[in-house]
N, CA, C and O atoms as CSV, one atom per row, in Angstrom:
chain,resi,resn,atom,element,x,y,z
A,1,UNK,N,N,-22.522,-26.860,-19.443
A,1,UNK,CA,C,-22.716,-25.434,-19.568
A,1,UNK,C,C,-22.017,-24.731,-18.411
A,1,UNK,O,O,-22.178,-25.106,-17.250
A,2,UNK,N,N,-21.249,-23.722,-18.742
A,2,UNK,CA,C,-20.564,-22.931,-17.718
A,2,UNK,C,C,-21.430,-21.727,-17.383
A,2,UNK,O,O,-21.707,-20.893,-18.245
A,3,UNK,N,N,-21.850,-21.641,-16.146
A,3,UNK,CA,C,-22.741,-20.557,-15.733
A,3,UNK,C,C,-22.086,-19.183,-15.819
A,3,UNK,O,O,-22.781,-18.167,-15.800
A,4,UNK,N,N,-20.769,-19.138,-15.914
A,4,UNK,CA,C,-20.061,-17.866,-15.934
A,4,UNK,C,C,-19.615,-17.445,-17.334
A,4,UNK,O,O,-18.953,-16.418,-17.477
A,5,UNK,N,N,-19.961,-18.212,-18.367
A,5,UNK,CA,C,-19.402,-17.938,-19.694
A,5,UNK,C,C,-19.805,-16.571,-20.236
A,5,UNK,O,O,-18.980,-15.893,-20.848
A,6,UNK,N,N,-21.037,-16.154,-20.031
A,6,UNK,CA,C,-21.465,-14.841,-20.531
A,6,UNK,C,C,-20.721,-13.737,-19.790
A,6,UNK,O,O,-20.253,-12.781,-20.408
A,7,UNK,N,N,-20.610,-13.864,-18.473
A,7,UNK,CA,C,-19.855,-12.883,-17.681
A,7,UNK,C,C,-18.397,-12.829,-18.123
A,7,UNK,O,O,-17.826,-11.749,-18.276
A,8,UNK,N,N,-17.806,-13.989,-18.326
A,8,UNK,CA,C,-16.401,-14.053,-18.735
A,8,UNK,C,C,-16.189,-13.406,-20.093
A,8,UNK,O,O,-15.221,-12.671,-20.291
A,9,UNK,N,N,-17.096,-13.680,-21.036
A,9,UNK,CA,C,-16.990,-13.105,-22.370
A,9,UNK,C,C,-17.132,-11.589,-22.312
A,9,UNK,O,O,-16.373,-10.867,-22.959
A,10,UNK,N,N,-18.093,-11.110,-21.547
A,10,UNK,CA,C,-18.295,-9.669,-21.392
A,10,UNK,C,C,-17.062,-9.007,-20.785
A,10,UNK,O,O,-16.651,-7.932,-21.221
A,11,UNK,N,N,-16.480,-9.643,-19.790
A,11,UNK,CA,C,-15.267,-9.120,-19.154
A,11,UNK,C,C,-14.110,-9.072,-20.151
A,11,UNK,O,O,-13.377,-8.084,-20.202
A,12,UNK,N,N,-13.944,-10.117,-20.932
A,12,UNK,CA,C,-12.879,-10.136,-21.943
A,12,UNK,C,C,-13.086,-9.026,-22.960
A,12,UNK,O,O,-12.120,-8.383,-23.372
A,13,UNK,N,N,-14.315,-8.790,-23.369
A,13,UNK,CA,C,-14.595,-7.706,-24.308
A,13,UNK,C,C,-14.221,-6.352,-23.711
A,13,UNK,O,O,-13.654,-5.505,-24.401
A,14,UNK,N,N,-14.533,-6.145,-22.441
A,14,UNK,CA,C,-14.178,-4.879,-21.789
A,14,UNK,C,C,-12.666,-4.703,-21.714
A,14,UNK,O,O,-12.162,-3.595,-21.900
A,15,UNK,N,N,-11.941,-5.780,-21.444
A,15,UNK,CA,C,-10.485,-5.696,-21.413
A,15,UNK,C,C,-9.939,-5.272,-22.773
A,15,UNK,O,O,-9.060,-4.413,-22.849
A,16,UNK,N,N,-10.451,-5.864,-23.835
A,16,UNK,CA,C,-10.006,-5.518,-25.188
A,16,UNK,C,C,-10.287,-4.050,-25.488
A,16,UNK,O,O,-9.429,-3.350,-26.025
A,17,UNK,N,N,-11.473,-3.587,-25.146
A,17,UNK,CA,C,-11.838,-2.181,-25.364
A,17,UNK,C,C,-10.885,-1.260,-24.619
A,17,UNK,O,O,-10.546,-0.183,-25.109
A,18,UNK,N,N,-10.453,-1.680,-23.435
A,18,UNK,CA,C,-9.533,-0.876,-22.623
A,18,UNK,C,C,-8.064,-1.056,-23.017
A,18,UNK,O,O,-7.172,-0.498,-22.379
A,19,UNK,N,N,-7.823,-1.836,-24.068
A,19,UNK,CA,C,-6.460,-1.991,-24.566
A,19,UNK,C,C,-5.634,-3.051,-23.861
A,19,UNK,O,O,-4.412,-3.082,-24.005
A,20,UNK,N,N,-6.279,-3.909,-23.109
A,20,UNK,CA,C,-5.567,-4.969,-22.395
A,20,UNK,C,C,-5.513,-6.207,-23.291
A,20,UNK,O,O,-6.556,-6.704,-23.715
A,21,UNK,N,N,-4.317,-6.709,-23.584
A,21,UNK,CA,C,-4.255,-7.917,-24.407
A,21,UNK,C,C,-4.855,-9.112,-23.670
A,21,UNK,O,O,-4.500,-9.392,-22.525
A,22,UNK,N,N,-5.750,-9.798,-24.331
A,22,UNK,CA,C,-6.353,-10.972,-23.723
A,22,UNK,C,C,-6.877,-11.900,-24.808
A,22,UNK,O,O,-6.994,-11.517,-25.972
A,23,UNK,N,N,-7.183,-13.103,-24.413
A,23,UNK,CA,C,-7.762,-14.096,-25.307
A,23,UNK,C,C,-8.978,-14.688,-24.616
A,23,UNK,O,O,-9.014,-14.812,-23.391
A,24,UNK,N,N,-9.970,-15.051,-25.409
A,24,UNK,CA,C,-11.145,-15.744,-24.883
A,24,UNK,C,C,-11.383,-16.956,-25.760
A,24,UNK,O,O,-11.548,-16.829,-26.973
A,25,UNK,N,N,-11.402,-18.115,-25.157
A,25,UNK,CA,C,-11.648,-19.354,-25.887
A,25,UNK,C,C,-12.865,-20.041,-25.278
A,25,UNK,O,O,-12.919,-20.272,-24.070
A,26,UNK,N,N,-13.823,-20.360,-26.112
A,26,UNK,CA,C,-15.009,-21.095,-25.673
A,26,UNK,C,C,-14.783,-22.567,-25.964
A,26,UNK,O,O,-14.587,-22.949,-27.117
A,27,UNK,N,N,-14.809,-23.388,-24.941
A,27,UNK,CA,C,-14.672,-24.835,-25.110
A,27,UNK,C,C,-16.054,-25.426,-24.867
A,27,UNK,O,O,-16.555,-25.432,-23.742
A,28,UNK,N,N,-16.653,-25.915,-25.927
A,28,UNK,CA,C,-18.034,-26.386,-25.856
A,28,UNK,C,C,-18.138,-27.761,-25.200
A,28,UNK,O,O,-17.226,-28.584,-25.286
A,29,UNK,N,N,-19.261,-27.981,-24.551
A,29,UNK,CA,C,-19.546,-29.278,-23.958
A,29,UNK,C,C,-18.958,-29.495,-22.582
A,29,UNK,O,O,-18.912,-30.626,-22.097
A,30,UNK,N,N,-18.504,-28.420,-21.943
A,30,UNK,CA,C,-17.913,-28.562,-20.613
A,30,UNK,C,C,-18.634,-27.658,-19.616
A,30,UNK,O,O,-19.460,-26.832,-20.005
A,31,UNK,N,N,-18.325,-27.812,-18.357
A,31,UNK,CA,C,-18.938,-27.052,-17.276
A,31,UNK,C,C,-17.831,-26.403,-16.452
A,31,UNK,O,O,-16.660,-26.761,-16.577
A,32,UNK,N,N,-18.209,-25.456,-15.617
A,32,UNK,CA,C,-17.241,-24.742,-14.790
A,32,UNK,C,C,-16.499,-25.725,-13.893
A,32,UNK,O,O,-17.121,-26.495,-13.160
A,33,UNK,N,N,-15.188,-25.700,-13.949
A,33,UNK,CA,C,-14.368,-26.572,-13.121
A,33,UNK,C,C,-14.114,-27.944,-13.721
A,33,UNK,O,O,-13.599,-28.835,-13.044
A,34,UNK,N,N,-14.472,-28.122,-14.994
A,34,UNK,CA,C,-14.314,-29.435,-15.629
A,34,UNK,C,C,-12.885,-29.938,-15.593
A,34,UNK,O,O,-12.646,-31.141,-15.492
A,35,UNK,N,N,-11.929,-29.015,-15.675
A,35,UNK,CA,C,-10.524,-29.420,-15.730
A,35,UNK,C,C,-10.049,-30.051,-14.427
A,35,UNK,O,O,-9.103,-30.838,-14.427
A,36,UNK,N,N,-10.696,-29.712,-13.320
A,36,UNK,CA,C,-10.347,-30.307,-12.028
A,36,UNK,C,C,-11.000,-31.682,-11.888
A,36,UNK,O,O,-10.391,-32.622,-11.377
A,37,UNK,N,N,-12.239,-31.783,-12.346
A,37,UNK,CA,C,-12.993,-33.032,-12.211
A,37,UNK,C,C,-12.545,-34.070,-13.233
A,37,UNK,O,O,-12.514,-35.265,-12.938
A,38,UNK,N,N,-12.198,-33.610,-14.437
A,38,UNK,CA,C,-11.808,-34.513,-15.518
A,38,UNK,C,C,-10.425,-34.121,-16.070
A,38,UNK,O,O,-10.328,-33.628,-17.194
A,39,UNK,N,N,-9.366,-34.336,-15.292
A,39,UNK,CA,C,-8.041,-33.845,-15.673
A,39,UNK,C,C,-7.440,-34.508,-16.915
A,39,UNK,O,O,-6.498,-33.968,-17.496
A,40,UNK,N,N,-7.955,-35.649,-17.330
A,40,UNK,CA,C,-7.393,-36.340,-18.485
A,40,UNK,C,C,-8.280,-36.266,-19.723
A,40,UNK,O,O,-8.025,-36.966,-20.703
A,41,UNK,N,N,-9.308,-35.438,-19.693
A,41,UNK,CA,C,-10.218,-35.358,-20.837
A,41,UNK,C,C,-9.576,-34.577,-21.989
A,41,UNK,O,O,-8.671,-33.774,-21.764
A,42,UNK,N,N,-10.037,-34.810,-23.210
A,42,UNK,CA,C,-9.525,-34.050,-24.355
A,42,UNK,C,C,-9.745,-32.540,-24.187
A,42,UNK,O,O,-8.916,-31.737,-24.616
A,43,UNK,N,N,-10.859,-32.163,-23.565
A,43,UNK,CA,C,-11.131,-30.740,-23.353
A,43,UNK,C,C,-10.142,-30.133,-22.368
A,43,UNK,O,O,-9.705,-28.997,-22.554
A,44,UNK,N,N,-9.785,-30.874,-21.324
A,44,UNK,CA,C,-8.787,-30.381,-20.374
A,44,UNK,C,C,-7.430,-30.277,-21.042
A,44,UNK,O,O,-6.692,-29.321,-20.805
A,45,UNK,N,N,-7.096,-31.244,-21.869
A,45,UNK,CA,C,-5.830,-31.169,-22.613
A,45,UNK,C,C,-5.803,-29.938,-23.514
A,45,UNK,O,O,-4.778,-29.265,-23.621
A,46,UNK,N,N,-6.932,-29.645,-24.161
A,46,UNK,CA,C,-7.021,-28.450,-25.006
A,46,UNK,C,C,-6.843,-27.193,-24.165
A,46,UNK,O,O,-6.088,-26.297,-24.541
A,47,UNK,N,N,-7.527,-27.122,-23.037
A,47,UNK,CA,C,-7.410,-25.966,-22.148
A,47,UNK,C,C,-5.962,-25.767,-21.695
A,47,UNK,O,O,-5.444,-24.652,-21.740
A,48,UNK,N,N,-5.317,-26.839,-21.262
A,48,UNK,CA,C,-3.934,-26.747,-20.798
A,48,UNK,C,C,-3.009,-26.276,-21.911
A,48,UNK,O,O,-2.102,-25.478,-21.676
A,49,UNK,N,N,-3.239,-26.766,-23.114
A,49,UNK,CA,C,-2.431,-26.357,-24.260
A,49,UNK,C,C,-2.624,-24.868,-24.568
A,49,UNK,O,O,-1.655,-24.151,-24.818
A,50,UNK,N,N,-3.865,-24.416,-24.549
A,50,UNK,CA,C,-4.143,-22.992,-24.790
A,50,UNK,C,C,-3.494,-22.117,-23.720
A,50,UNK,O,O,-2.949,-21.058,-24.032
A,51,UNK,N,N,-3.550,-22.551,-22.470
A,51,UNK,CA,C,-2.946,-21.774,-21.384
A,51,UNK,C,C,-1.425,-21.720,-21.517
A,51,UNK,O,O,-0.824,-20.663,-21.332
A,52,UNK,N,N,-0.806,-22.850,-21.834
A,52,UNK,CA,C,0.657,-22.870,-22.005
A,52,UNK,C,C,1.094,-21.951,-23.147
A,52,UNK,O,O,2.058,-21.198,-23.011
A,53,UNK,N,N,0.383,-22.019,-24.267
A,53,UNK,CA,C,0.732,-21.183,-25.418
A,53,UNK,C,C,0.564,-19.703,-25.093
A,53,UNK,O,O,1.392,-18.881,-25.486
A,54,UNK,N,N,-0.495,-19.365,-24.382
A,54,UNK,CA,C,-0.722,-17.955,-24.005
A,54,UNK,C,C,0.386,-17.463,-23.077
A,54,UNK,O,O,0.888,-16.352,-23.245
A,55,UNK,N,N,0.767,-18.283,-22.100
A,55,UNK,CA,C,1.848,-17.886,-21.194
A,55,UNK,C,C,3.180,-17.701,-21.931
A,55,UNK,O,O,3.930,-16.763,-21.661
A,56,UNK,N,N,3.450,-18.607,-22.858
A,56,UNK,CA,C,4.690,-18.476,-23.644
A,56,UNK,C,C,4.690,-17.182,-24.437
A,56,UNK,O,O,5.710,-16.496,-24.501
A,57,UNK,N,N,3.550,-16.836,-25.046
A,57,UNK,CA,C,3.467,-15.582,-25.801
A,57,UNK,C,C,3.669,-14.376,-24.894
A,57,UNK,O,O,4.389,-13.441,-25.244
A,58,UNK,N,N,3.033,-14.401,-23.731
A,58,UNK,CA,C,3.106,-13.254,-22.812
A,58,UNK,C,C,4.514,-13.097,-22.238
A,58,UNK,O,O,4.970,-11.979,-21.999
A,59,UNK,N,N,5.196,-14.217,-22.019
A,59,UNK,CA,C,6.530,-14.159,-21.435
A,59,UNK,C,C,7.624,-14.015,-22.486
A,59,UNK,O,O,8.802,-13.873,-22.156
A,60,UNK,N,N,7.221,-14.055,-23.764
A,60,UNK,CA,C,8.191,-13.878,-24.829
A,60,UNK,C,C,9.038,-15.095,-25.096
A,60,UNK,O,O,10.158,-14.962,-25.591
A,61,UNK,N,N,8.541,-16.288,-24.782
A,61,UNK,CA,C,9.304,-17.529,-24.997
A,61,UNK,C,C,8.837,-18.238,-26.241
A,61,UNK,O,O,9.362,-19.298,-26.582
């Protein structure tokens, strides 16, 4: 469980309301900082893939 997930979701909603393009992805079964502790897990691979795709979209690549 990520202790910040509700805060993060609320923040993402406010960004959308203010017209800021953003994405929010909930990855279930993980905790805050999981990607650092478990760098080879399937969830970390999913997170990295989502981040790469978002950056490519934002940079127009």
